C-alpha positions in Angstrom: 0.0 0.0 0.0 1.1 3.6 -0.6 2.1 5.8 2.3 0.2 9.0 3.3 2.9 11.1 1.7 2.7 9.2 -1.6 -1.1 9.5 -1.7 -0.8 13.2 -0.9 1.7 13.6 -3.8 -0.6 11.7 -6.2 -3.5 13.9 -5.3 -1.4 17.1 -5.6 0.2 16.1 -8.9 -3.1 15.1 -10.5 -4.5 18.6 -9.8 -1.4 20.6 -10.7 0.5 18.7 -13.4 -1.1 20.4 -16.4 -0.8 23.9 -14.8 2.9 23.4 -14.0 3.6 22.1 -17.5 3.0 25.5 -19.1 6.2 27.3 -20.2 5.0 30.6 -18.9 4.4 29.2 -15.5 7.8 27.5 -15.5 9.4 30.7 -16.5 7.7 32.8 -13.8 8.5 30.3 -11.1 12.1 29.8 -12.3 13.1 33.4 -12.4 14.6 33.5 -8.9 16.8 30.5 -9.7 17.9 32.2 -12.9 18.7 35.4 -11.0 20.9 33.3 -8.7 23.2 32.9 -11.7 22.9 36.3 -13.3 23.3 38.6 -10.3 26.7 37.2 -9.3 27.9 37.6 -12.9 26.8 41.2 -13.0 28.3 41.9 -9.5 31.5 40.3 -10.6 31.7 42.4 -13.7 30.8 45.7 -12.2 32.7 45.3 -8.9 36.0 46.1 -10.6 38.1 43.5 -8.9 39.1 42.0 -12.3 41.1 44.8 -13.9 41.1 43.3 -17.4 37.3 43.2 -17.5 37.2 46.8 -16.4 39.7 47.8 -19.2 37.5 46.0 -21.7 34.4 47.7 -20.3 36.0 51.1 -20.8 36.8 50.6 -24.5 34.6 51.8 -27.3 34.1 48.2 -28.4 32.1 47.3 -25.3 28.3 47.4 -25.7 26.4 47.1 -22.3 23.3 46.0 -24.2 25.1 42.8 -25.2 25.9 42.1 -21.5 22.3 42.8 -20.6 20.9 40.5 -23.3 23.3 37.8 -22.3 22.2 38.1 -18.7 18.5 37.9 -19.7 19.2 34.8 -21.8 21.0 33.2 -18.9 18.0 34.0 -16.6 15.5 32.7 -19.1 17.4 29.5 -19.9 18.1 28.6 -16.3 14.5 29.5 -15.2 12.8 27.3 -17.8 15.4 24.5 -17.7 15.3 24.1 -13.9 11.5 24.1 -13.7 11.2 21.8 -16.7 13.6 19.4 -15.0 11.7 19.6 -11.8 8.4 18.9 -13.6 9.9 15.9 -15.4 11.1 14.5 -12.0 7.7 15.0 -10.5 6.0 13.4 -13.5 8.4 10.4 -13.3 7.7 10.0 -9.6 3.9 10.2 -10.3 4.1 7.5 -12.9 6.1 5.2 -10.6 3.6 5.7 -7.9 0.7 4.9 -10.3 2.4 1.7 -11.3 3.0 0.8 -7.7 -0.6 1.6 -6.9 -1.9 -0.5 -9.8 0.3 -3.4 -8.8 -1.0 -3.4 -5.3 -4.6 -3.3 -6.6 -3.9 -6.3 -8.9 -2.3 -8.3 -6.0 -5.3 -7.4 -3.8 -7.7 -8.7 -6.5 -5.8 -12.0 -6.9 -6.1 -12.8 -3.2 
Protein backbone atom coordinates (compact mmCIF):
# COMPACT_ATOMS: atom_id res chain seq x y z
CA UNK A 1 0.00 0.00 0.00
CA UNK A 2 1.07 3.58 -0.56
CA UNK A 3 2.11 5.80 2.32
CA UNK A 4 0.23 8.96 3.25
CA UNK A 5 2.94 11.14 1.65
CA UNK A 6 2.73 9.18 -1.58
CA UNK A 7 -1.06 9.46 -1.68
CA UNK A 8 -0.83 13.19 -0.94
CA UNK A 9 1.66 13.60 -3.78
CA UNK A 10 -0.60 11.69 -6.18
CA UNK A 11 -3.54 13.94 -5.32
CA UNK A 12 -1.43 17.11 -5.60
CA UNK A 13 0.15 16.14 -8.90
CA UNK A 14 -3.15 15.08 -10.48
CA UNK A 15 -4.50 18.57 -9.76
CA UNK A 16 -1.40 20.58 -10.70
CA UNK A 17 0.48 18.68 -13.40
CA UNK A 18 -1.09 20.45 -16.40
CA UNK A 19 -0.81 23.90 -14.82
CA UNK A 20 2.88 23.43 -14.01
CA UNK A 21 3.62 22.07 -17.49
CA UNK A 22 3.03 25.46 -19.13
CA UNK A 23 6.21 27.26 -20.22
CA UNK A 24 4.97 30.62 -18.91
CA UNK A 25 4.36 29.17 -15.45
CA UNK A 26 7.77 27.46 -15.48
CA UNK A 27 9.44 30.72 -16.49
CA UNK A 28 7.75 32.81 -13.81
CA UNK A 29 8.49 30.29 -11.07
CA UNK A 30 12.07 29.79 -12.25
CA UNK A 31 13.12 33.45 -12.43
CA UNK A 32 14.58 33.49 -8.89
CA UNK A 33 16.78 30.50 -9.74
CA UNK A 34 17.93 32.21 -12.93
CA UNK A 35 18.71 35.37 -11.01
CA UNK A 36 20.93 33.34 -8.69
CA UNK A 37 23.20 32.85 -11.69
CA UNK A 38 22.90 36.28 -13.34
CA UNK A 39 23.32 38.55 -10.32
CA UNK A 40 26.75 37.21 -9.31
CA UNK A 41 27.92 37.60 -12.91
CA UNK A 42 26.79 41.23 -12.95
CA UNK A 43 28.27 41.93 -9.51
CA UNK A 44 31.52 40.30 -10.56
CA UNK A 45 31.68 42.39 -13.72
CA UNK A 46 30.80 45.74 -12.15
CA UNK A 47 32.74 45.33 -8.91
CA UNK A 48 36.00 46.12 -10.65
CA UNK A 49 38.13 43.48 -8.94
CA UNK A 50 39.15 42.02 -12.29
CA UNK A 51 41.14 44.82 -13.91
CA UNK A 52 41.15 43.34 -17.41
CA UNK A 53 37.34 43.21 -17.46
CA UNK A 54 37.25 46.83 -16.36
CA UNK A 55 39.66 47.76 -19.16
CA UNK A 56 37.47 46.01 -21.75
CA UNK A 57 34.37 47.69 -20.35
CA UNK A 58 35.96 51.11 -20.77
CA UNK A 59 36.77 50.62 -24.46
CA UNK A 60 34.56 51.84 -27.27
CA UNK A 61 34.05 48.25 -28.43
CA UNK A 62 32.10 47.32 -25.30
CA UNK A 63 28.33 47.41 -25.66
CA UNK A 64 26.44 47.15 -22.34
CA UNK A 65 23.35 46.04 -24.24
CA UNK A 66 25.13 42.82 -25.20
CA UNK A 67 25.89 42.11 -21.53
CA UNK A 68 22.28 42.83 -20.58
CA UNK A 69 20.92 40.55 -23.32
CA UNK A 70 23.33 37.78 -22.29
CA UNK A 71 22.20 38.06 -18.67
CA UNK A 72 18.54 37.92 -19.72
CA UNK A 73 19.21 34.83 -21.84
CA UNK A 74 20.97 33.20 -18.89
CA UNK A 75 18.04 33.98 -16.58
CA UNK A 76 15.50 32.69 -19.10
CA UNK A 77 17.36 29.50 -19.89
CA UNK A 78 18.08 28.60 -16.27
CA UNK A 79 14.52 29.48 -15.22
CA UNK A 80 12.84 27.31 -17.83
CA UNK A 81 15.39 24.48 -17.72
CA UNK A 82 15.32 24.10 -13.93
CA UNK A 83 11.54 24.10 -13.69
CA UNK A 84 11.20 21.79 -16.69
CA UNK A 85 13.61 19.38 -15.01
CA UNK A 86 11.66 19.58 -11.75
CA UNK A 87 8.40 18.93 -13.63
CA UNK A 88 9.92 15.89 -15.36
CA UNK A 89 11.13 14.48 -12.03
CA UNK A 90 7.69 14.96 -10.46
CA UNK A 91 6.04 13.36 -13.49
CA UNK A 92 8.38 10.37 -13.30
CA UNK A 93 7.68 9.99 -9.57
CA UNK A 94 3.94 10.23 -10.26
CA UNK A 95 4.09 7.51 -12.91
CA UNK A 96 6.14 5.25 -10.65
CA UNK A 97 3.59 5.65 -7.87
CA UNK A 98 0.72 4.94 -10.27
CA UNK A 99 2.43 1.70 -11.34
CA UNK A 100 3.02 0.80 -7.70
CA UNK A 101 -0.62 1.57 -6.89
CA UNK A 102 -1.92 -0.52 -9.80
CA UNK A 103 0.34 -3.45 -8.85
CA UNK A 104 -1.01 -3.35 -5.30
CA UNK A 105 -4.57 -3.31 -6.64
CA UNK A 106 -3.86 -6.32 -8.90
CA UNK A 107 -2.30 -8.26 -6.02
CA UNK A 108 -5.30 -7.44 -3.84
CA UNK A 109 -7.72 -8.71 -6.48
CA UNK A 110 -5.80 -12.00 -6.88
CA UNK A 111 -6.10 -12.85 -3.18
